[in-house]
C-alpha positions in Angstrom: -11.2 -52.8 -25.6 -13.1 -51.2 -23.8 -10.3 -49.9 -21.5 -8.4 -48.3 -23.9 -11.4 -46.1 -25.0 -12.3 -45.2 -21.3 -8.7 -44.1 -21.1 -8.9 -42.8 -24.4 -12.2 -40.0 -23.5 -10.4 -39.7 -20.0 -6.9 -38.3 -21.8 -9.4 -35.9 -24.5 -11.4 -34.7 -21.0 -8.2 -34.2 -19.3 -6.6 -32.5 -22.3 -9.6 -30.2 -22.7 -10.0 -29.1 -18.9 -6.9 -28.7 -18.1 -6.4 -25.5 -20.2 -9.4 -23.7 -19.3 -8.1 -24.8 -15.2 -4.9 -23.0 -15.3 -6.4 -20.0 -17.4 -8.6 -19.4 -14.6 -6.5 -19.4 -12.3 -3.7 -16.7 -14.1 -6.7 -14.8 -14.9 -7.5 -14.4 -10.9 -3.5 -13.8 -10.3 -4.2 -11.3 -13.0 -7.0 -9.8 -11.8 -5.1 -9.4 -8.4 -2.6 -8.1 -9.8 -4.3 -5.3 -12.0 -5.7 -4.6 -8.4 -1.9 -3.6 -7.0 -0.9 -1.6 -10.7 -3.8 0.4 -9.9 -2.4 1.6 -6.3 -1.4 5.5 -6.1 2.4 6.2 -5.7 3.2 6.1 -1.9 0.6 3.9 -0.9 1.7 1.7 2.2 3.2 -1.8 1.3 3.3 -5.0 3.4 4.7 -7.9 0.8 6.1 -11.2 1.3 8.5 -13.4 -0.8 8.3 -16.9 -1.7 11.7 -17.0 0.2 9.7 -15.8 3.4 10.7 -12.7 3.7 8.6 -9.5 4.4 9.2 -6.0 4.0 6.7 -2.9 4.6 8.0 0.2 2.6 5.7 3.2 0.4 4.9 2.0 -3.1 7.0 3.4 -5.7 5.8 2.2 -8.8 4.2 -0.6 -10.6 4.2 -2.3 -13.9 3.3 -5.7 -15.6 6.4 -7.7 -14.2 7.7 -5.6 -11.2 7.0 -4.0 -7.9 9.0 -1.1 -6.3 9.2 -0.1 -2.6 10.8 2.6 -1.3 12.4 1.4 2.4 14.4 3.7 4.4 15.9 6.5 1.9 16.7 3.5 -1.1 13.8 1.6 -3.7 13.4 -2.7 -3.3 12.7 -3.8 -6.3 10.4 -7.1 -6.2 9.7 -9.3 -9.8 6.2 -10.5 -9.9 7.0 -14.3 -9.5 8.9 -13.5 -6.8 6.2 -12.4 -4.5 4.1 -14.7 -2.6 1.8 -11.8 -0.7 1.1 -8.2 -0.7 -0.7 -6.2 1.5 -2.4 -2.7 1.6 -1.5 -1.0 5.3 -3.9 1.6 6.4 -2.9 4.0 9.1 -4.7 3.7 12.6 -7.3 4.9 13.4 -6.7 8.6 14.6 -8.8 8.9 17.3 -7.8 5.7 19.0 -4.3 6.5 18.7 -5.4 10.2 20.2 -7.2 8.8 23.2 -4.9 5.9 24.2 -1.5 8.9 23.8 -4.1 10.8 26.2 -4.4 7.9 28.5 -1.1 7.2 28.4 0.3 10.4 29.1 -2.2 11.2 31.6 -1.4 7.7 33.4 1.9 9.0 33.6 1.8 12.3 35.0 -0.1 11.4 37.7 2.4 8.2 38.3 5.3 11.5 37.7 3.5 13.5 40.3 2.8 11.1 42.8 6.7 10.3 42.8 7.2 13.8 42.8 5.5 14.7 45.6 6.9 11.9 47.3 10.3 13.1 46.6 9.4 16.5 47.9 8.7 15.3 51.5 11.7 13.2 52.2 14.7 14.2 54.2 17.4 15.0 52.4 21.0 15.3 54.7 22.7 18.6 53.1 22.3 18.6 49.5 18.4 17.7 47.6 19.7 18.2 43.9 19.0 14.6 43.8 15.8 14.5 45.3 15.4 17.4 42.8 16.7 16.1 39.8 15.0 12.4 40.4 11.1 14.4 41.6 11.6 16.7 37.6 12.7 13.3 35.6 9.7 12.0 36.8 7.6 14.6 36.4 8.2 14.8 32.9 9.6 11.3 31.9 6.8 9.4 32.7 4.4 11.0 31.1 6.4 10.8 27.5 6.9 7.2 28.2 3.2 6.8 28.8 2.2 8.9 25.9 4.7 6.6 23.7 3.0 3.4 25.2 -0.5 4.6 24.9 0.5 5.0 20.8 2.1 1.9 20.8 -1.3 0.3 22.3 -2.8 1.8 19.2 -1.2 -0.5 16.7 0.2 -0.3 13.4 -3.0 -0.3 11.8 -5.1 -2.7 9.5 -3.2 -4.6 6.6 -5.7 -5.8 4.3 -4.3 -8.8 1.5 -4.4 -7.6 -2.3 -2.3 -10.1 -4.1 -1.5 -13.9 -3.2 0.1 -16.5 -5.1 -1.7 -19.9 -4.4 1.4 -22.6 -4.6 
């Protein structure tokens, strides 16, 4: 008799607690989705679907059930129940980006200048067109490449998780 009474109490307790637990889980998810809905159009986002696909794009619109991203001139649609995570992507620091671009370009310029000077003092038989072309390419190409490398080192920006669904 005691065993039945205990089992009934456990079942009653489980039925009482379960809806509250699910409501709290959905409420947290709903709050995170509400924060996603408040983002302005044009905001850069990164999404991960439950299938594991990761995509970046600009926010077109968000409804109660769907998120639309603008990617490469096309609109990608994601149902809310298909999404695992959504990140807001902020751009990298402009100062950091400028400094690293300048450092890379400066290093490239001095490397290009060293190559150009080396080519300028090299003995050439007949035509010196190859040496002039190599020197010019080094003086122009290395600073450009160094600047691009410095910009790449600045990073793509900071990601902030704004929506996540627990499995």
